[in-house]
N, C-alpha and C positions, 0 to 999 in steps of 0.2 A: 684392697688391703688398707686397714686403717693406718692413719699417720702415726699413732703411737707404736703399733707393731712394725712398721716401717723403720722407725727411729730405733727401736730396740735391736733390731737385726743389724742395722748399719753400726750402731754402738758397740755391739759384740764383735762384729767383723773388724771395727777399728782396733778394738783392745786386742784380740787374738792376732791380729796381723802385725801388731807393734812388737809383739815377742822377738821375732827374728831380727827386727832392728836393733832391739836391745842386745841381742847375741852378737850382732855385728859390732857394735859399740864397745862392749865389755868382755866379749868372749873371743874365741880363736876363729871366727867365722871369717874374718877380714883376711886372713892368710891363705884361706881355701878359696881357689878362683871361681868355681862355679856356684858355690853358695853366696859369694861376695856379689856376683853378678845378678843373681836373682833378688838378692836385697836390695841393691842400688838401683836397678832399672824396672823390677816388677813390683816388689812388696812396698818399697817407699813411697813411690808415686800413687799406689791404690790407697795406702794410709793417709797420704796428704789429700787426696781426693774425697775419700770418705769423710775425713775431718771438716774439710771445706763444705761438703754436703750438710754435715750436722749443724754447721755453724750458719751457712746462708741458704739452705735448701727451701725454706719456706719463702723466701723472697724470689728464688728462681721459679718456684712453682706459681706464685702471685704474677710474676711477670709473664710466663708462659698462658696462664689463663686470660690475661687482659690481651695479650698479642693474638691469641686465637678468638677473639670476640668475646670472651666470658661466657660462652656457651656450655655450661656443664652438664645441661639436661639433655643429653644425647640418648635417644632410643637405641637399645641394642637389637641384635638380631631376634632375641626372644621377646621383644616387646617390652622389656622392663626399662626403667629409667635409672641410669647409674649417675 
């Protein structure tokens, strides 16, 4: 997957997953126990992680490449280089 495509997917997930958080803040979601639990402990951490990935993901990928020896020319089972 291209980096631009991955970034678009994560960006749209981040935007759409933020809608329930806004409902929790400005709407009646905070008074309902099940949706409030989902927003606080599932959706909000996912939004935070996607935001951090959008912000610092390129540094993580660079660190991971150097940690693994920088060998990105690995042959796949079909014999193609990825």
